[in-house]
C-alpha positions in Angstrom: -26.0 -33.3 27.3 -27.0 -34.2 23.8 -30.4 -35.5 22.6 -31.7 -36.4 19.2 -34.9 -34.6 18.2 -37.8 -37.1 17.8 -40.9 -36.1 15.8 -39.7 -32.6 14.8 -37.0 -33.8 12.5 -34.6 -31.2 13.8 -31.7 -33.5 13.9 -29.0 -33.5 16.6 -29.7 -31.0 19.4 -28.0 -30.2 22.7 -29.5 -29.5 26.0 -27.4 -27.1 27.9 -27.8 -26.9 31.7 -26.7 -23.4 32.4 -25.9 -23.5 36.2 -22.4 -23.2 37.3 -19.8 -25.9 37.8 -20.5 -27.9 40.9 -20.9 -31.4 42.2 -23.6 -33.3 40.5 -26.0 -34.9 42.9 -29.1 -37.0 42.7 -31.4 -34.0 42.8 -29.7 -32.5 39.8 -29.8 -35.7 37.9 -33.5 -36.0 38.7 -34.2 -32.5 37.4 -32.4 -33.3 34.2 -34.4 -36.4 33.8 -37.7 -34.6 34.2 -36.6 -31.9 31.8 -35.8 -34.5 29.1 -39.1 -36.1 29.6 -40.9 -32.7 29.3 -39.0 -31.9 26.1 -39.8 -35.2 24.6 -43.5 -34.9 25.5 -43.9 -31.3 24.3 -41.4 -31.2 21.5 -44.1 -30.8 18.9 -45.6 -27.7 20.4 -44.1 -24.3 20.7 -46.2 -22.3 23.1 -44.1 -19.1 23.0 -42.0 -17.2 20.5 -39.5 -14.5 21.1 -37.8 -12.4 18.4 -34.9 -10.2 19.5 -32.5 -7.9 17.6 -29.2 -6.3 18.3 -26.6 -4.5 16.2 -23.4 -6.3 15.2 -20.0 -5.3 16.7 -21.5 -4.8 20.2 -19.0 -5.6 23.0 -19.0 -8.9 24.8 -21.5 -9.0 27.6 -24.2 -6.9 25.9 -27.7 -7.8 27.1 -29.8 -9.1 24.2 -33.1 -9.9 25.9 -35.0 -12.0 28.4 -36.4 -15.4 27.6 -39.2 -14.8 30.0 -40.6 -12.2 27.6 -41.5 -15.0 25.2 -43.6 -17.0 27.8 -47.4 -17.1 27.5 -49.3 -14.7 29.8 -49.4 -15.8 33.4 -46.6 -18.3 32.9 -43.4 -17.9 34.9 -40.2 -19.9 35.0 -37.3 -20.1 37.5 -35.2 -22.4 35.3 -34.7 -22.9 31.6 -33.2 -25.7 29.6 -31.7 -24.7 26.3 -32.0 -26.8 23.2 -29.2 -25.8 20.8 -28.5 -27.3 17.4 -24.9 -27.9 16.5 -23.3 -25.3 14.3 -25.8 -22.5 15.2 -23.2 -20.6 17.3 -25.6 -20.3 20.3 -23.3 -22.0 22.7 -20.1 -20.2 21.6 -21.5 -16.7 20.8 -24.2 -16.3 23.5 -24.3 -16.6 27.2 -27.7 -17.6 28.6 -28.5 -17.4 32.3 -30.7 -20.5 33.0 -32.2 -19.1 36.1 -33.1 -15.6 35.0 -33.4 -16.2 31.2 -31.2 -13.2 30.5 -29.4 -13.5 27.2 -26.0 -11.8 26.7 -23.4 -11.8 24.0 -20.3 -14.0 24.8 -18.2 -12.2 22.2 -18.4 -9.5 19.5 -21.0 -10.6 16.9 -20.4 -10.1 13.2 -23.4 -10.1 10.9 -21.3 -10.9 7.9 -20.3 -14.1 9.7 -23.7 -15.0 11.2 -26.9 -12.9 10.9 -29.2 -14.8 13.2 -29.3 -17.3 16.1 -32.2 -19.8 16.9 -32.7 -21.9 19.9 -35.5 -23.4 22.1 -35.8 -22.8 25.8 -37.9 -25.2 27.9 -39.2 -24.5 31.4 -39.5 -27.1 34.2 -43.2 -27.3 33.4 -42.6 -28.1 29.8 -43.4 -24.7 28.3 -41.2 -24.1 25.3 -40.1 -20.8 23.8 -38.6 -20.5 20.4 -36.1 -17.7 20.4 -34.8 -15.9 17.3 -32.1 -13.3 17.5 -31.5 -11.2 14.5 -28.1 -9.5 14.1 -28.6 -6.0 12.6 -26.1 -4.7 10.1 -24.0 -1.6 10.8 -21.8 0.3 8.4 -18.6 -1.5 9.2 -17.4 -2.1 5.7 -16.4 0.3 3.0 -16.9 -0.3 -0.8 -13.9 -2.0 -2.3 -12.9 -2.2 -6.0 -11.5 -5.5 -7.2 -8.2 -3.7 -8.2 -6.6 -0.5 -6.9 -5.4 0.5 -10.4 -6.8 -0.4 -13.8 -5.6 0.5 -17.3 -8.3 1.1 -20.0 -7.8 1.9 -23.7 -10.3 4.0 -25.7 -9.8 4.9 -29.4 -9.8 8.6 -30.2 -12.8 10.0 -32.1 -15.0 7.5 -30.1 -18.6 8.7 -30.3 -20.0 10.7 -27.4 -22.2 8.5 -25.2 -20.3 5.3 -25.8 -20.3 3.2 -22.7 -17.5 1.0 -21.3 -18.3 -1.3 -18.4 -16.0 -1.3 -15.3 -15.8 -3.7 -12.5 -18.1 -2.6 -9.7 -17.1 -2.1 -6.1 -18.3 -4.6 -3.5 -19.5 -3.9 0.0 -20.1 -6.7 2.6 -22.8 -4.6 4.2 -26.4 -4.8 2.9 -29.4 -2.7 2.0 -28.8 1.0 2.4 -25.3 0.4 3.8 -24.0 -1.2 0.6 -22.6 0.7 -2.4 -24.9 3.6 -3.4 -23.0 5.5 -6.0 -19.7 6.4 -7.8 -17.9 9.7 -8.4 -14.9 10.9 -10.5 -12.9 12.7 -7.8 -10.0 13.8 -9.9 -8.3 13.7 -13.3 -11.4 14.3 -15.5 -9.9 17.0 -17.6 -12.4 18.9 -19.7 -15.2 16.6 -18.3 -14.3 14.1 -20.9 -16.1 11.2 -19.1 -19.2 10.5 -17.1 -20.2 7.7 -14.8 -23.5 5.9 -15.0 -24.8 3.1 -12.7 -27.4 0.5 -12.7 -28.6 -1.9 -9.9 -28.5 -5.5 -10.8 -30.9 -8.2 -9.6 -28.1 -9.4 -7.3 -28.2 -5.9 -5.5 -24.8 -5.0 -7.0 -24.4 -1.4 -8.3 -22.8 -1.8 -11.7 -20.7 1.0 -13.2 -20.2 2.3 -16.8 -17.7 4.8 -18.0 -19.4 7.1 -20.6 -17.5 9.2 -23.2 -18.7 12.8 -22.7 -16.7 14.6 -25.4 -14.7 13.9 -28.6 -11.3 12.5 -27.6 -8.3 13.7 -29.5 -5.0 11.9 -28.8 -3.0 14.7 -30.4 -4.3 17.1 -27.7 -4.4 14.7 -24.8 -3.2 11.1 -25.0 -4.1 9.8 -21.5 -6.3 10.5 -18.5 -5.7 9.4 -14.9 -9.1 9.2 -13.2 -9.6 8.8 -9.5 -12.9 6.9 -9.0 -14.6 6.8 -5.6 -17.4 4.5 -4.5 -19.5 5.4 -1.5 -22.2 3.6 0.6 -25.3 5.0 2.3 -24.0 5.0 5.9 -23.7 8.1 8.0 -20.9 9.0 7.8 -20.3 7.5 4.4 -17.6 5.0 3.8 -15.7 5.2 0.6 -13.3 3.2 -1.6 -11.1 4.4 -4.4 -9.6 3.1 -7.6 -7.3 4.7 -10.2 -8.4 4.3 -13.8 -5.6 5.0 -16.4 -7.4 5.8 -19.7 -5.1 5.6 -22.7 -6.4 7.3 -25.8 -5.5 5.1 -28.8 -4.5 6.8 -32.1 -6.5 6.8 -35.3 -5.4 8.2 -38.6 -7.2 11.5 -38.3 -4.3 13.8 -39.2 -2.7 14.4 -42.6 1.0 15.3 -43.0 1.7 19.0 -42.8 4.6 20.6 -44.7 6.7 23.2 -42.9 6.4 25.3 -46.1 3.7 25.4 -48.7 6.3 26.3 -51.4 10.0 25.5 -51.7 12.5 27.3 -53.9 16.0 26.5 -55.1 18.4 27.8 -57.7 21.0 25.5 -59.3 23.5 25.7 -62.0 23.0 23.9 -65.3 26.3 22.2 -64.8 25.3 20.6 -61.5 26.3 17.0 -61.5 23.6 14.2 -61.4 23.3 12.8 -57.9 23.7 16.2 -56.3 21.3 17.1 -53.5 19.2 20.2 -54.2 17.0 20.7 -51.2 15.0 18.9 -48.6 11.2 19.1 -47.9 9.8 18.3 -44.5 6.3 17.3 -43.3 5.1 16.3 -39.9 2.1 14.0 -39.0 0.7 14.4 -35.5 -0.5 10.8 -35.4 1.7 8.1 -34.0 3.1 4.8 -35.2 2.4 4.0 -38.9 -0.3 6.7 -38.9 2.4 9.3 -38.2 5.2 7.9 -40.5 5.6 10.3 -43.5 6.7 9.1 -47.0 7.5 11.4 -49.9 7.1 11.1 -53.6 7.0 13.3 -56.8 3.6 13.4 -58.5 4.7 12.4 -62.0 1.3 12.9 -63.6 1.4 16.6 -62.6 5.2 17.3 -62.7 8.6 16.2 -64.0 7.5 13.3 -66.2 11.1 13.2 -67.6 12.5 12.3 -64.2 15.0 15.1 -64.0 14.7 14.9 -60.2 14.1 12.1 -57.6 13.2 12.3 -54.0 14.2 10.1 -51.1 10.8 8.7 -49.8 11.9 8.9 -46.1 14.2 11.9 -45.8 12.5 14.2 -48.4 15.8 15.1 -50.0 15.4 16.1 -53.7 18.4 15.0 -55.9 19.3 15.8 -59.5 18.8 12.6 -61.5 20.2 13.6 -64.9 21.9 16.7 -66.5 20.0 19.9 -67.0 20.0 22.2 -70.1 19.4 25.9 -69.4 18.5 26.6 -73.0 15.8 24.0 -72.9 14.2 24.8 -69.5 15.1 27.4 -67.0 12.5 26.6 -64.3 11.2 23.2 -63.1 8.0 23.0 -61.0 7.6 19.9 -58.9 4.5 18.7 -57.0 5.7 16.7 -54.0 3.3 14.5 -52.1 3.6 13.6 -48.4 1.5 10.7 -47.3 1.3 8.7 -44.0 1.8 5.0 -43.8 -1.7 4.1 -42.7 -3.8 1.5 -44.5 -5.9 4.4 -45.8 -3.3 7.2 -46.0 -3.8 10.9 -45.8 -2.0 12.9 -48.5 -0.7 16.5 -48.6 0.9 18.4 -51.5 3.7 21.0 -51.6 5.2 22.9 -54.5 8.9 23.0 -55.3 10.3 25.6 -57.7 13.8 24.9 -59.1 15.4 27.6 -61.1 18.3 26.8 -63.5 20.9 29.5 -64.1 23.4 29.7 -67.0 26.9 28.6 -66.3 29.1 31.1 -64.5 32.9 30.7 -64.4 33.7 32.7 -61.3 32.2 31.8 -58.0 32.0 34.2 -55.0 34.7 34.1 -52.4 34.1 34.3 -48.7 36.4 35.2 -45.8 35.3 34.1 -42.4 36.7 35.5 -39.2 35.7 34.0 -35.9 35.2 36.6 -33.2 36.4 34.4 -30.2 39.5 35.4 -28.2 41.8 33.0 -30.0 40.0 33.2 -33.4 38.7 29.7 -33.2 35.1 28.7 -34.1 33.6 28.7 -30.6 31.1 30.6 -28.5 30.3 30.5 -24.8 27.1 28.8 -23.7 26.4 32.0 -21.7 26.2 34.1 -24.9 23.0 36.0 -25.2 20.9 36.2 -28.4 22.3 38.9 -30.7 26.0 38.2 -29.7 28.2 37.9 -32.7 30.0 34.6 -33.5 31.7 35.3 -36.9 32.2 38.0 -39.5 31.9 37.0 -43.2 33.0 39.2 -46.1 31.9 38.2 -49.6 33.4 39.2 -53.0 32.8 38.1 -56.6 35.6 38.7 -59.1 33.0 38.8 -61.9 31.3 41.9 -60.5 33.9 43.7 -58.4 33.8 44.6 -54.8 30.0 45.3 -54.7 28.9 42.0 -56.2 25.3 41.1 -55.7 25.8 37.9 -53.7 23.1 36.2 -51.8 24.5 34.6 -48.5 22.5 32.0 -46.6 23.2 30.0 -43.5 22.2 26.3 -42.9 22.4 24.1 -39.9 22.6 25.0 -36.2 19.0 23.9 -35.4 17.9 27.5 -35.3 20.4 28.5 -32.7 22.3 30.9 -35.0 21.2 33.5 -37.5 22.7 35.5 -40.3 22.5 39.3 -40.6 23.8 42.0 -42.8 23.4 45.7 -43.5 25.2 46.2 -46.9 25.2 42.7 -48.5 29.0 42.7 -48.3 29.7 42.1 -44.6 27.6 39.4 -43.0 27.5 38.5 -39.3 26.6 35.2 -37.7 25.0 35.8 -34.4 23.4 33.8 -31.6 19.7 33.6 -32.2 18.6 31.3 -29.2 19.9 30.5 -25.8 22.7 27.8 -25.9 23.2 25.0 -23.4 26.5 23.1 -23.6 25.1 20.3 -21.4 22.4 19.8 -24.0 24.6 20.1 -27.1 28.3 21.1 -27.3 28.7 21.6 -31.0 26.8 22.7 -34.1 27.5 22.1 -37.8 27.0 25.3 -39.8 27.3 25.8 -43.5 27.5 29.3 -45.1 26.5 29.5 -48.8 27.3 32.5 -51.0 25.5 32.6 -54.4 26.3 35.2 -57.0 23.9 36.8 -59.5 25.6 35.4 -62.5 23.9 33.4 -65.2 24.2 30.8 -64.2 25.0 31.7 -60.6 28.0 30.3 -58.8 28.0 29.3 -55.2 30.7 29.2 -52.6 30.2 27.2 -49.5 32.1 26.9 -46.2 31.2 24.4 -43.5 32.6 24.5 -40.0 31.8 23.4 -36.5 31.0 25.8 -33.8 32.1 24.6 -30.4 30.0 25.7 -27.4 32.3 26.4 -24.4 31.3 25.8 -20.9 30.3 28.3 -18.2 29.8 27.3 -14.6 26.0 27.1 -14.7 25.6 23.7 -13.0 26.4 23.0 -9.3 27.8 19.7 -8.2 25.1 17.2 -7.2 25.6 14.4 -4.7 24.4 10.9 -5.5 22.5 11.0 -2.2 21.4 13.9 0.0 21.9 11.8 3.1 24.4 9.0 3.8 24.4 6.6 6.7 27.2 4.5 8.1 27.7 2.4 11.2 31.2 1.9 12.6 32.7 0.9 16.0 33.9 3.6 18.2 37.4 2.1 18.6 38.6 2.6 15.0 42.0 4.2 14.6 42.4 7.7 13.3 42.5 7.6 9.5 40.1 4.6 9.2 37.8 4.5 6.3 34.1 5.6 7.0 32.5 5.8 3.5 32.9 7.6 0.2 30.6 10.4 -1.0 30.3 11.2 -4.7 29.1 14.3 -6.4 28.8 14.9 -10.1 28.9 18.2 -12.1 27.6 18.4 -15.7 30.0 21.2 -16.5 33.4 20.4 -18.0 37.0 21.5 -17.4 37.6 23.4 -14.1 33.9 24.1 -13.9 33.3 20.4 -13.5 36.2 19.6 -11.2 34.9 18.9 -7.7 36.6 19.6 -4.4 35.2 18.1 -1.2 35.4 19.6 2.2 33.6 19.3 5.6 31.5 22.1 7.0 32.8 22.4 10.6 30.2 22.2 13.3 31.4 21.4 16.8 27.9 20.6 17.9 27.8 17.6 15.6 31.5 16.6 16.2 32.3 16.9 12.6 35.9 17.6 13.7 36.2 13.8 14.4 36.3 13.2 10.6 38.2 14.3 7.5 37.4 14.1 3.8 39.8 13.6 0.9 39.2 16.7 -1.3 39.7 14.7 -4.5 38.1 11.3 -3.9 35.4 12.2 -1.3 36.6 9.4 1.0 35.7 10.2 4.6 38.0 9.0 7.3 38.3 9.4 11.1 40.7 12.2 12.1 40.7 11.5 15.9 39.6 8.9 18.4 35.8 8.5 18.5 33.8 8.3 21.7 30.4 6.7 21.9 29.8 8.1 25.4 30.4 11.7 24.1 28.2 11.5 21.0 26.8 8.2 19.7 25.5 9.8 16.5 27.9 12.3 15.1 27.1 13.8 11.7 29.2 15.5 9.0 28.0 18.0 6.4 30.1 17.5 3.2 30.4 20.4 0.8 31.1 19.8 -2.9 32.6 22.8 -4.6 33.4 23.0 -8.3 36.3 24.9 -9.9 34.2 27.6 -11.5 34.5 31.3 -10.9 32.5 32.0 -8.9 32.3 28.4 -7.7 29.0 26.6 -7.1 28.5 24.3 -4.2 26.1 21.7 -2.8 26.0 19.7 0.4 25.1 16.3 1.7 24.8 15.0 5.3 26.6 11.9 6.5 25.1 10.4 9.7 27.4 8.1 11.5 26.1 5.6 14.1 28.8 4.5 16.6 28.8 1.0 18.1 29.6 1.0 21.8 32.4 -1.2 23.1 33.7 -1.9 26.6 36.4 0.8 26.6 35.9 2.3 30.2 37.5 0.8 33.2 36.0 0.4 36.7 36.3 3.4 39.1 35.8 3.2 42.9 33.3 5.6 44.3 35.4 6.1 47.4 39.1 5.9 48.1 38.8 4.8 51.7 36.5 2.5 53.7 36.5 2.1 57.5 34.9 -1.0 59.1 34.6 -2.0 62.8 33.8 -5.5 63.9 33.8 -7.3 67.2 36.9 -9.3 68.1 35.1 -12.5 68.8 33.3 -12.5 65.4 33.2 -16.1 64.3 35.2 -17.2 61.3 33.3 -17.2 58.1 31.3 -14.1 58.9 31.3 -11.6 56.0 31.5 -8.2 57.6 31.6 -6.0 54.5 31.4 -5.9 50.7 32.5 -2.8 48.8 30.3 -2.0 45.8 31.5 -0.9 42.4 30.8 2.4 40.7 29.5 2.6 37.1 33.1 2.3 35.8 34.2 -0.5 38.3 33.9 -4.2 38.0 32.1 -6.5 40.5 33.9 -6.6 43.8 32.9 -9.3 46.2 32.7 -12.1 43.6 31.0 -15.4 44.2 33.1 -18.2 42.8 33.5 -21.9 43.1 35.9 -23.3 45.6 38.5 -25.8 44.5 37.7 -29.3 45.5 33.9 -29.5 46.0 33.0 -26.8 43.4 30.5 -25.2 45.7 29.7 -21.4 45.7 31.5 -19.3 48.3 31.1 -15.8 49.5 34.0 -13.5 50.5 34.7 -14.4 54.1 37.6 -14.5 56.5 38.8 -15.1 60.0 40.8 -12.4 61.7 43.5 -12.6 64.4 44.1 -9.1 65.6 47.2 -8.3 67.5 45.4 -5.5 69.3 42.1 -3.7 69.1 41.9 -0.9 66.5 45.2 -2.3 65.0 45.6 -3.1 61.4 44.9 -6.7 60.4 47.9 -9.0 60.1 48.2 -12.3 58.2 50.2 -15.1 59.8 50.7 -16.6 56.4 50.7 -15.1 52.9 47.4 -15.1 51.1 47.3 -17.1 47.9 46.5 -15.4 44.6 43.3 -17.4 44.2 42.2 -16.3 47.7 43.0 -12.7 46.8 41.0 -13.0 43.6 38.0 -14.2 45.5 38.4 -11.2 47.9 38.7 -8.8 45.0 42.3 -8.0 46.2 45.3 -7.4 44.1 48.0 -10.2 44.7 50.4 -7.4 45.6 48.6 -6.6 48.8 49.8 -8.1 52.1 47.4 -9.0 54.9 47.9 -9.2 58.7 45.4 -11.9 59.3 44.1 -15.1 57.8 41.3 -14.6 55.2 39.9 -17.5 53.1 36.8 -18.4 51.0 34.4 -20.8 52.8 31.4 -22.4 51.2 27.9 -22.0 52.4 28.4 -18.4 53.8 26.0 -15.6 53.1 27.2 -12.8 50.8 28.8 -9.7 52.2 26.6 -6.7 52.8 27.3 -3.7 50.6 29.1 -0.9 52.4 29.7 1.5 49.5 31.4 1.8 46.2 34.8 0.3 45.5 36.8 -2.8 44.7 39.2 -4.9 46.7 40.8 -4.0 50.0 43.6 -1.4 50.3 46.3 -1.7 47.7 48.4 0.1 45.2 47.0 2.3 42.5 46.1 0.8 39.1 46.6 2.4 35.7 43.0 1.4 34.9 41.0 2.1 38.1 41.2 3.7 41.5 41.7 1.3 44.4 39.9 1.7 47.7 41.6 1.6 51.0 39.7 -0.4 53.6 40.7 -0.2 57.2 39.1 -2.9 59.5 38.9 -2.4 63.3 37.9 -5.0 65.9 35.5 -4.2 68.6 35.8 -6.2 71.8 33.0 -8.6 72.4 
């Protein structure tokens, strides 16, 4: 019943009669009328108030309180009328007993949806009670960051104490149960950062990331911080966020030469355009801040431009002819600067000595120490193992010429050694890895002591030969395939693939199957070259619906290396098993005067047999029929005889092979009850089938 509030200005209200569903009679209507009048008369006066509390998330049916507790002293009531405003949730969320005044929850309350309920209860005498129910908060929400992962950029060399604001976590709970603090749980290497918080006027706990130490991108370019927000509940609820801090580069590093002084010796007849040497500097910064450019300081050296330098590679080249008699030594000041807007500059010194012309250059004989004399070395060679033997002679000075031999190239993998300055040996200086690099360009230079010195050079490529140090690796450690169980032997299942980083026979892969009868791996075969797996025999779902195969990949090394992968095959079942009777013989006795149409037996089928006494539609009227028959025995206990042949359709109805002869008349009649089950089997008597065993049924008649 709905009533508009009058002088209280409440708006639309609802009077809820709380008694059960029943037939409205005149007495009830009269009581309602009296209650409405009382509410109208006393609507401007609230004689009683009642404030109740309960925690949210309490189960439906939880008792909240008793309206009677809000009545004035010495006032009792046996019936309450409830005035509820629309949209307050009282009618849907609370259950109020109008006779006892007991208030219960009608469902689980959620403070975040509604935190209070208000209604007015009116007694039959017109006393009103204003009831307020407060829903208390419980810690049912955890702090939540706006994003699970955030990327943040901070320049290196940022001043300690610099703050960066982060998005705070939100918590739907309130007061002490909302967010109370933040922690860095992980990733704060070197305590590079701190967290500071401040509570805003909106009760949100705001978060700042504070730089705690000088950041150096060259030492550490990024931090992955795991931030955690926690509330004040017991136990505490937490929320986490990953903060990826990227340290941005500033130009705080100058280029550094790999040598403070470079030296070279050249002949005065060296042709312009010839390369002399290469300087190299490295800048730890990145981008333009780390790009190194070279130049010759002309104010301090080589104002005549005898030499030039490539600004990017650092290669110093002869620019014009030299004259030994005019200058024997050239000192160059080479500058390396980065490409920043305010570049950092570093200097290195280059000493170039000019020797007088010499008409006989040294000669070198190189013998490679491999089995076939070719320039190659095994990747398994240990440091110190010899690669080549070099003998040096100079016709100008005889057998014991003072010749300086040097080795270039090879990225530090090879070294040059000698004991007498006549015989030199190239040896392995660092571990080799063919899979990383399979060849190295080496250059041997022999410079005599003439004036000017002459130099002989020999360049060659050392090939790194393979050893079997890498096993085959499958593309997958586990393969899965689904196939029907009826595929023919030799049918394709799937193809596995393994790869070997080695080369030659060491990289040739041979596939095989690890035999395990427990997994029926003998059902399958694998092509040793292609890895194609096929069926090798008939599959059987009933024997094993999930056979598996362990495939072994073996390379051609000596000794060979192997790896394995598992192929799990899921078989799809099909109807490949025929019915089988549970018994070969059935014996049935019936009375001789059994009326026609009575079904006296029905053999049942085993798990491998098909349905026996079938119900089918009779020709003509299409009605359902059971397996029934009328029998005309020649004598008691004698086999049944049929005066006329039984048709194929009748036999099909009976579950009998058309080849079986009957001594009696048997037919399908509509409207008969189904035959009772007498055991496992199919049909009556009959010859053996190649797909199922037949059951022999002998029927006897018992005199009435």
